[in-house]
C-alpha positions as CSV (number, residue, x, y, z in Angstrom):
1,M,0.0,0.0,0.0
2,S,1.3,3.5,-0.8
3,A,0.7,6.8,0.8
4,P,-1.3,9.4,-1.1
5,T,0.7,12.0,-3.0
6,P,-0.1,15.6,-2.1
7,A,-1.6,17.7,-4.9
8,G,0.0,21.0,-3.8
9,P,3.6,22.1,-3.7
10,E,6.0,20.8,-1.0
11,P,5.4,22.5,2.4
12,E,8.2,24.9,3.6
13,G,10.1,23.5,6.5
14,P,13.3,21.8,7.5
15,G,14.5,19.3,5.0
16,L,17.3,16.8,5.1
17,Q,19.9,19.5,4.3
18,P,20.1,23.0,5.9
19,P,19.5,26.0,3.6
20,A,23.2,26.9,3.6
21,F,24.3,23.3,2.7
22,G,27.6,23.4,0.8
23,R,28.6,26.9,1.9
24,P,31.4,27.2,4.4
25,S,30.7,28.9,7.7
26,P,32.4,32.2,8.5
27,A,34.3,30.4,11.3
28,L,35.6,27.9,8.9
29,I,36.7,30.6,6.4
30,A,38.5,32.5,9.3
31,R,40.3,29.3,10.3
32,A,41.4,28.6,6.8
33,D,42.5,32.2,6.4
34,R,44.7,32.0,9.5
35,G,46.2,28.7,8.3
36,Y,47.0,30.2,4.9
37,A,48.6,33.2,6.5
38,R,50.7,31.0,8.7
39,F,51.7,29.0,5.6
40,L,52.8,32.1,3.8
41,A,54.7,33.4,6.8
42,A,56.8,30.2,7.2
43,Q,60.4,30.9,6.4
44,A,62.4,28.4,4.2
45,P,65.3,26.8,5.9
46,D,68.6,28.6,5.5
47,A,70.8,27.6,2.6
48,D,73.8,28.0,4.8
49,T,75.2,24.6,5.7
50,G,77.7,25.8,8.3
51,D,81.2,24.2,8.3
52,H,80.3,21.1,6.3
53,D,81.3,22.7,2.9
54,Q,78.5,20.9,1.2
55,D,77.5,23.9,-0.9
56,D,81.0,25.2,-1.4
57,D,82.3,24.6,-5.0
58,T,85.9,24.8,-3.9
59,A,85.5,22.0,-1.3
60,G,86.8,19.3,-3.7
61,A,89.8,21.4,-4.8
62,R,91.5,21.5,-1.4
């Protein structure tokens, strides 16, 4: 047995998904923004290798 189908349009009300489904919340955007700023501010490690002469082209000529 099946339920009767309503003749009118769907009633307004809460459905399975909230109205803003798929849109990020302002808190999530702020958190992502802080993470991206932290990523951009990270400094690359120094190219200086110290006393190991690894990047020195004259190291092999000694």
